[in-house]
C-alpha positions in Angstrom: -11.5 -47.0 -26.7 -11.4 -43.3 -27.9 -14.9 -41.4 -27.8 -15.9 -39.9 -31.0 -16.1 -36.1 -31.0 -19.6 -34.7 -30.9 -20.8 -32.4 -33.8 -19.9 -28.8 -33.5 -23.6 -27.8 -33.3 -24.0 -29.9 -30.1 -25.5 -27.6 -27.4 -23.7 -26.8 -24.2 -24.4 -29.1 -21.1 -26.3 -27.7 -18.2 -23.0 -27.8 -16.1 -21.1 -25.9 -18.7 -23.8 -23.2 -18.7 -23.6 -22.9 -15.0 -19.8 -22.5 -15.1 -19.9 -19.9 -17.9 -22.2 -17.8 -15.6 -19.6 -17.8 -12.8 -18.2 -14.4 -12.0 -14.6 -15.5 -12.6 -15.5 -15.8 -16.3 -16.1 -12.2 -16.5 -12.3 -11.6 -15.8 -9.8 -11.2 -18.5 -7.1 -13.9 -19.3 -4.5 -13.8 -22.0 -1.8 -16.1 -23.2 1.9 -15.2 -22.7 3.7 -13.0 -25.2 7.2 -12.5 -24.0 8.2 -10.2 -26.9 6.1 -7.5 -25.5 6.7 -8.4 -21.9 3.4 -10.2 -21.4 4.9 -12.8 -19.2 4.9 -12.8 -15.3 8.4 -13.8 -14.2 10.1 -16.2 -16.8 10.9 -14.4 -20.1 13.5 -15.9 -22.5 14.7 -12.3 -22.9 15.5 -11.7 -19.3 19.3 -11.3 -18.7 21.5 -13.9 -17.1 22.9 -12.9 -13.7 26.6 -11.7 -13.6 28.7 -9.0 -12.0 32.2 -7.8 -12.3 33.9 -5.2 -10.1 37.0 -3.1 -11.0 38.5 -0.5 -8.7 35.4 -0.5 -6.5 33.0 0.2 -9.5 30.7 -2.3 -11.0 31.8 -2.5 -14.6 29.5 -5.4 -15.7 26.0 -6.4 -14.6 23.7 -9.0 -15.8 25.7 -9.6 -19.0 25.9 -5.9 -20.0 29.3 -3.9 -19.8 29.1 -0.5 -18.1 29.4 1.3 -21.4 25.9 -0.2 -22.5 24.2 0.6 -19.2 21.0 2.5 -19.4 20.3 5.0 -16.7 18.6 2.4 -14.5 21.6 0.1 -14.8 23.8 2.9 -13.8 21.8 4.1 -10.9 21.4 0.5 -9.6 25.0 -0.4 -10.0 26.3 2.9 -8.4 23.7 3.4 -5.6 21.6 0.1 -4.8 24.2 -2.7 -4.8 26.8 -3.1 -2.2 30.0 -3.3 -4.2 31.9 -4.8 -1.3 29.5 -7.7 -1.0 28.4 -8.3 -4.6 31.0 -10.7 -5.8 30.6 -13.0 -2.8 26.8 -12.8 -2.8 26.7 -13.5 -6.6 28.8 -16.6 -6.1 25.9 -18.2 -4.2 23.4 -20.2 -6.1 19.7 -18.9 -6.3 18.5 -22.2 -4.6 21.0 -21.7 -1.8 19.8 -18.0 -1.3 16.2 -19.2 -1.5 16.8 -21.8 1.2 18.3 -19.0 3.4 15.1 -17.0 3.0 12.9 -19.9 4.0 15.1 -21.3 6.7 14.2 -19.8 10.2 17.6 -20.5 11.5 19.1 -18.0 9.2 18.4 -14.5 10.5 16.8 -11.8 8.5 20.0 -9.6 8.8 22.1 -12.2 7.3 19.8 -12.6 4.3 19.5 -8.6 4.0 23.3 -8.5 3.8 23.5 -11.0 1.0 20.5 -9.5 -0.9 22.4 -6.1 -0.8 24.9 -7.6 -3.2 22.5 -9.2 -5.7 21.8 -7.8 -9.1 18.3 -7.6 -10.5 18.7 -10.8 -12.6 20.2 -12.7 -9.6 17.1 -11.7 -7.4 14.8 -12.7 -10.1 16.4 -16.2 -10.3 16.0 -16.6 -6.6 12.3 -15.8 -6.7 11.8 -18.2 -9.6 13.0 -21.2 -7.6 10.2 -20.5 -4.8 6.7 -21.5 -4.8 4.0 -19.4 -3.2 4.1 -21.1 0.1 7.8 -20.7 0.4 7.6 -17.0 -0.5 5.1 -16.6 2.2 7.3 -18.3 4.8 10.1 -16.1 3.7 7.9 -12.9 3.8 7.0 -13.8 7.4 10.7 -13.4 8.3 11.7 -10.5 6.0 9.1 -7.8 6.6 10.9 -5.0 8.3 8.4 -4.2 11.2 7.4 -6.8 13.6 3.8 -5.8 13.9 1.7 -5.8 10.7 -0.4 -2.7 9.9 -2.9 -1.6 7.2 -3.7 1.5 5.0 -7.1 2.7 3.9 -8.4 4.8 1.0 -10.8 7.5 2.3 -12.2 9.2 -0.8 -15.5 10.5 -2.2 -16.9 10.4 -5.7 -18.0 14.0 -5.2 -14.8 15.1 -3.4 -17.1 15.8 -0.4 -14.8 16.9 2.5 -17.4 16.1 5.1 -17.6 12.5 3.9 -13.9 12.2 3.7 -13.6 13.4 7.4 -16.3 10.9 8.6 -14.8 7.9 6.7 -11.3 8.8 8.1 -12.7 8.7 11.6 -14.2 5.4 11.1 -11.1 3.9 9.3 -8.9 5.0 12.1 -11.1 3.6 14.7 -11.2 0.2 12.9 -7.4 0.1 13.1 -5.9 1.7 9.9 -2.6 3.4 10.7 -2.4 5.2 7.4 -5.2 6.9 5.5 -4.9 8.1 1.9 -7.1 10.3 -0.2 -7.2 11.5 -3.9 -9.5 13.7 -6.0 -11.8 13.7 -8.9 -11.2 17.5 -9.2 -7.6 18.2 -8.2 -8.4 21.7 -7.2 -10.5 20.3 -4.3 -7.2 19.0 -2.6 -6.6 21.5 0.1 -10.1 21.1 1.6 -10.2 17.3 1.3 -6.6 17.0 2.7 -7.7 19.1 5.8 -10.8 17.0 6.1 -8.8 13.8 6.0 -6.4 15.1 8.7 -9.2 16.4 11.0 -11.3 13.2 10.6 -8.4 10.9 11.4 -8.1 12.6 14.7 -11.7 11.7 15.7 -11.1 8.0 15.8 -8.0 6.2 17.1 -5.2 8.8 17.5 -2.0 8.7 15.4 -3.2 7.6 11.8 -0.9 9.3 9.3 -2.6 10.9 6.4 -1.7 11.7 2.7 -3.3 13.3 -0.3 -2.3 11.6 -3.6 -1.8 14.3 -6.3 0.6 15.6 -8.8 3.9 15.9 -7.1 4.2 19.6 -6.7 1.0 20.1 -4.8 1.5 16.9 -2.8 4.9 18.2 -1.6 3.5 21.5 -0.7 0.7 20.2 1.3 3.2 17.9 3.1 5.7 20.9 3.8 2.7 22.9 5.2 1.9 20.1 7.6 -1.5 19.3 6.2 -0.3 15.7 5.3 2.1 13.5 7.1 3.4 11.0 4.4 3.5 10.6 0.6 3.8 7.3 -1.5 2.6 8.0 -5.0 6.0 8.8 -6.4 6.1 6.3 -9.2 9.3 4.7 -10.6 9.5 2.3 -13.6 11.6 -0.5 -14.9 12.6 0.7 -18.4 14.2 3.9 -19.5 11.5 4.9 -22.1 8.7 4.5 -19.6 10.6 6.5 -16.9 11.1 9.2 -19.5 7.4 9.3 -20.4 7.0 10.8 -16.9 9.7 13.3 -17.5 11.7 11.7 -14.8 14.9 9.8 -14.0 16.0 7.9 -11.0 18.1 11.0 -10.0 15.1 13.3 -10.1 13.0 11.0 -8.1 15.8 10.7 -5.5 15.9 14.6 -5.4 12.1 14.7 -4.7 12.5 12.1 -2.0 15.2 14.3 -0.3 12.7 17.3 -0.4 10.2 15.2 1.6 12.8 13.9 3.9 14.1 17.5 4.6 10.7 18.3 6.2 10.4 15.0 8.1 7.6 13.7 5.8 7.5 9.9 5.6 7.6 8.8 2.0 8.0 5.8 -0.2 8.1 5.0 -3.8 5.4 3.3 -5.8 5.9 0.6 -8.5 4.3 -2.7 -9.6 4.6 -5.5 -12.0 2.9 -4.9 -15.2 3.2 -1.0 -15.4 5.8 -1.2 -18.3 3.6 -3.6 -20.3 0.6 -1.3 -19.6 2.7 1.7 -20.8 3.9 -0.2 -24.0 7.5 -0.5 -23.3 8.5 -3.6 -21.5 11.5 -4.4 -23.9 10.5 -8.0 -23.9 11.5 -8.5 -20.2 9.4 -10.2 -17.7 7.2 -8.2 -15.5 8.9 -9.3 -12.3 12.4 -8.6 -13.7 11.4 -4.9 -14.5 9.8 -4.6 -11.1 13.0 -5.7 -9.4 14.7 -2.8 -11.2 12.1 -0.6 -9.7 12.8 -2.0 -6.2 16.5 -1.4 -6.5 15.9 2.2 -7.7 13.9 2.7 -4.5 16.8 1.2 -2.4 19.4 3.4 -4.1 17.4 6.5 -3.7 17.5 6.1 0.1 13.7 6.1 0.6 12.3 4.0 3.5 10.1 2.0 1.4 8.0 0.9 -1.5 4.3 0.6 -2.3 4.4 -2.4 -4.6 2.1 -5.3 -5.4 1.1 -4.4 -9.0 -0.2 -1.0 -7.9 -2.7 0.3 -10.4 -2.1 -2.4 -12.9 -3.1 -5.6 -11.3 -5.2 -6.6 -14.3 -2.1 -7.1 -16.3 -0.2 -9.7 -14.2 -3.7 -11.0 -13.1 -4.4 -12.0 -16.7 -1.3 -14.2 -17.4 0.0 -17.4 -15.8 1.6 -17.1 -12.3 0.9 -13.4 -12.3 -0.4 -13.4 -8.7 2.8 -15.4 -7.7 4.8 -12.6 -9.3 3.0 -10.0 -7.2 3.9 -11.9 -4.1 7.5 -12.2 -5.2 7.8 -8.4 -5.7 6.6 -7.9 -2.1 9.1 -10.5 -0.8 12.0 -8.9 -2.8 11.1 -5.3 -1.5 11.3 -6.8 2.0 14.4 -8.6 1.4 16.4 -5.6 0.4 15.3 -4.0 3.7 12.5 -1.7 2.5 9.1 -1.0 4.1 6.5 -2.9 1.9 3.0 -1.6 1.4 2.0 -4.8 -0.4 -1.0 -3.8 -2.7 -4.4 -5.4 -2.5 -5.4 -1.9 -3.4 -7.1 -2.2 -6.8 -10.2 -4.1 -7.9 -9.1 -6.8 -10.4 -11.6 -9.6 -10.3 -15.3 -10.3 -10.4 -14.8 -13.5 -8.4 -15.0 -13.3 -4.4 -12.9 -16.5 -4.3 -10.1 -15.1 -6.6 -10.2 -11.7 -4.6 -9.5 -13.6 -1.4 -6.8 -15.7 -3.0 -5.1 -12.6 -4.2 -5.2 -11.2 -0.5 -4.1 -14.2 1.4 -0.4 -14.3 0.4 0.1 -11.0 2.2 -2.4 -11.3 4.9 -1.2 -14.7 6.2 2.6 -13.9 6.6 1.9 -10.3 7.3 3.5 -7.3 5.7 4.3 -3.8 6.8 0.9 -2.6 5.3 -1.2 -5.6 4.2 -3.2 -3.3 1.9 -1.8 -0.1 0.5 -5.3 1.0 0.0 -8.2 -1.0 1.5 -11.2 1.0 0.4 -12.9 2.4 3.5 -15.7 3.6 1.4 -17.9 1.7 -1.0 -16.1 1.2 -4.2 -18.4 3.5 -6.0 -16.8 6.3 -4.0 -13.2 5.0 -4.4 -11.3 7.5 -6.6 -8.3 5.1 -6.9 -10.4 3.1 -9.4 -11.8 0.8 -6.8 -10.1 -1.6 -4.3 -9.8 -5.4 -4.0 -11.7 -4.8 -0.7 -14.1 -2.1 0.3 -16.3 -1.1 3.3 -18.7 -3.9 2.7 -15.8 -6.4 3.5 -15.0 -5.4 7.0 -16.9 -8.3 8.7 -15.5 -10.8 6.3 -11.9 -9.5 6.9 -12.4 -9.7 10.7 -13.9 -13.2 10.5 -10.8 -14.4 8.5 -8.6 -12.9 11.1 -10.6 -14.7 14.0 -10.7 -18.0 11.9 -7.0 -18.3 11.3 -5.5 -16.2 14.3 -3.9 -14.0 11.7 -3.5 -10.2 12.5 -4.6 -8.1 9.5 -4.5 -5.1 11.8 -8.4 -4.4 11.8 -11.0 -4.8 14.5 -14.7 -4.9 14.8 -16.1 -1.7 16.4 -19.7 -1.5 17.7 -21.9 0.7 15.7 -22.5 3.2 18.6 -18.7 4.0 18.6 -18.5 4.3 14.8 -21.5 6.7 14.8 -20.0 8.8 17.6 -16.7 9.1 15.8 -18.3 9.9 12.4 -20.4 12.6 14.0 -17.4 13.9 16.0 -15.3 14.1 12.8 -18.0 16.0 10.9 -18.6 18.4 13.8 -14.8 19.1 14.2 -14.5 19.8 10.5 -17.5 22.1 10.7 -15.8 24.0 13.4 -12.4 24.2 11.6 -14.2 25.4 8.5 -15.9 28.2 10.5 -12.6 29.2 12.2 -10.8 29.3 8.9 -13.5 31.1 7.0 -14.3 28.2 4.7 -17.7 27.4 3.4 -20.3 26.3 5.9 -20.9 22.8 6.8 -24.5 22.5 7.9 -25.9 20.5 10.7 -27.9 18.6 8.0 -24.7 17.5 6.4 -23.3 16.4 9.8 -26.4 14.4 10.5 -26.4 12.7 7.0 -22.8 11.8 7.0 -23.0 10.2 10.5 -25.3 7.5 9.0 -24.4 7.5 5.4 -23.0 4.6 3.5 -21.6 6.7 0.7 -21.7 9.9 -1.3 -25.0 9.1 -2.8 -26.6 9.5 0.7 -25.3 13.1 1.2 -26.7 16.5 0.3 -25.0 18.3 -2.5 -22.4 21.0 -1.6 -21.9 24.1 -3.5 -18.9 23.0 -5.6 -18.0 26.5 -6.9 -17.8 27.9 -3.4 -15.7 24.9 -2.2 -13.2 25.4 -5.1 -12.8 29.1 -4.4 -12.2 28.2 -0.8 -9.7 25.5 -1.6 -7.6 28.1 -3.6 -7.8 30.5 -0.7 -6.2 27.8 1.6 -3.2 27.9 -0.8 -3.3 31.7 -1.3 -3.4 32.4 2.5 -0.7 30.0 3.3 -2.8 27.9 5.8 -0.8 25.3 7.5 -1.2 22.4 10.0 -0.7 24.8 12.8 -3.7 26.9 11.7 -5.7 23.7 11.8 -4.4 23.0 15.4 -5.4 26.6 16.4 -8.9 26.1 14.8 -9.3 22.8 16.7 -8.3 24.3 20.0 -10.3 27.5 19.5 -13.5 25.4 18.8 -13.1 23.2 21.8 -11.5 20.1 20.3 -8.4 20.4 22.5 -7.6 16.7 22.5 -7.6 16.6 18.6 -5.4 19.6 18.6 -2.9 18.0 20.9 -2.9 14.8 18.8 -2.2 16.7 15.6 0.5 18.8 17.4 2.2 15.5 18.5 2.2 14.3 14.8 3.9 17.4 13.7 6.4 17.1 16.4 7.2 13.6 15.2 7.8 15.2 11.8 10.3 17.8 13.4 12.2 14.9 15.3 12.5 12.9 12.0 11.0 9.9 13.7 8.7 9.2 10.8 11.7 8.6 8.5 12.7 5.3 10.1 11.8 2.3 7.9 8.2 1.1 8.4 7.4 4.0 10.7 3.8 4.2 12.1 2.4 5.9 15.1 0.6 3.9 17.8 -2.6 5.1 19.5 -0.4 6.3 22.3 1.5 8.5 19.7 4.7 6.6 20.0 6.7 5.8 16.9 6.7 2.0 16.0 9.3 1.1 13.3 12.0 -1.3 12.2 14.3 0.3 14.7 12.3 -0.3 17.9 9.9 -3.0 16.6 12.3 -5.0 14.3 10.9 -8.2 13.0 12.4 -11.1 15.1 10.7 -14.1 13.5 13.1 -17.3 13.8 10.7 -20.1 13.5 7.9 -21.6 15.6 7.2 -19.9 18.8 9.0 -16.6 17.8 8.0 -13.4 16.1 4.7 -11.5 16.1 1.7 -13.5 17.0 -1.7 -12.0 18.1 -2.1 -12.7 21.8 -3.4 -11.3 25.0 -5.5 -8.1 24.5 -5.1 -8.0 20.8 -6.4 -11.7 20.4 -9.3 -11.0 22.6 -10.1 -7.9 20.5 -9.9 -10.1 17.4 -12.3 -12.7 18.7 -15.1 -10.0 18.9 -17.3 -10.0 15.8 -20.8 -8.6 15.1 -22.9 -11.7 16.0 -20.8 -13.8 18.5 -23.2 -15.3 21.0 -22.6 -16.6 24.5 -21.8 -20.2 24.7 -23.8 -20.3 28.0 -26.8 -18.5 26.7 -27.0 -18.7 22.9 -29.9 -16.1 22.9 -27.3 -13.4 24.0 -25.0 -11.8 21.6 -21.6 -10.7 23.1 -20.1 -9.3 20.0 
């Protein structure tokens, strides 16, 4: 018997009131709208896969003759797809390719070879056949580097260089292999970039640093040796959005070559939802447009891609299967043999449960960089608009690693070591500023930043004097070698030697290998000498030995023999 509906004026139940108050209901959700691209990975306007080759040239791709190609189609067809393999690869069905991705008996190199011949629409069809668990299984095999790593945001709401140095020291000590900063006031960049570089040397050696800015200044800082890598070189999936940035795939490729010519590691940035956010998705699904971005990165010859709905996670996060699409873009980037810095870098939900659910598809299988921006500062200091995780989440992250024996590349560090590293970073920067004739860093600032949680706990600096000094860094042509000399002259010889070693890796070109990082012993680890060898149970990277012992240590682990004694 069907129950009669209650009157519209009936009050809410207590349970509904409790559910309404849950943090997840502060998030934004929207129904699909394919005509404007508000659909994750299955738009009726996505093209049908096809390819035709004549005289060694792709003359038709995904239902479009060459005469109708836009500049992304042309660039992808001419530079990203292996013409010799494309007709053979495209003859395979999407389910067959998806099974190859999941099957441990099929090697990564076999899949990479086939993926090199697939068009954007074909890659989309493969992804659409896979559920999240299957994608995670495939990603475990397809990431380029065997050993996972992580990247941190080290920023300050006040652009305070002393804070950035201390946060960089702590982040490198906790295990991050790349550290990224950006600014509220762009003119502060030279001081903050130097601070990030110096601070990184005070923790675990070998962390690479970058300062995310407009492209001309970012390139100049890299060429001067004040930064070691770059990733905020954005590419987009439709021609109108690309043109909004006054760019083309060819101009981005030229910029990439400028970085490579100086040995500067670099990758492009993209992400599902950016074209919707910029109002020109042309009715295509977010994932289809992202696959075009991935193939532009491949065609440009860069070593990797920062993707995972970078800076626009709220868009796919609002539609059905949006987080599945984000995982799919990470998988496809790895499948076409690019380094993948897999997102988890922007706050998108009020729900702790949902934040964790968004993280696990990258953390569990492992990626080249599980986060392309874990906030090493409280989110109020994060100048990248806040991260999915921040400095208050370290203990949770380390506990998840320990619970599941999954390596997210971080470790618990006793407070005494953290304080020593933060103090050392601040004092080293104090000395470098003095040697370079930059504004004074006081002992009071050093003391405050050693124990601070964020910029709100620090004394104010003279912003006008700092900005004048930042400009003088550019006017005087200060380089990484000048920073090395300043460190050496002020008694920080070990830090000077570390920075010199990083610059030597630049000169050798070691950092240009796919998925390159530096170990704490200052050796390059990349897809060349640390290739992913996963081939099913009992193979591939698994935390063990010394690393597993390190992961077992948490803040409040107690002795099993004497529960009154903490051993963490």
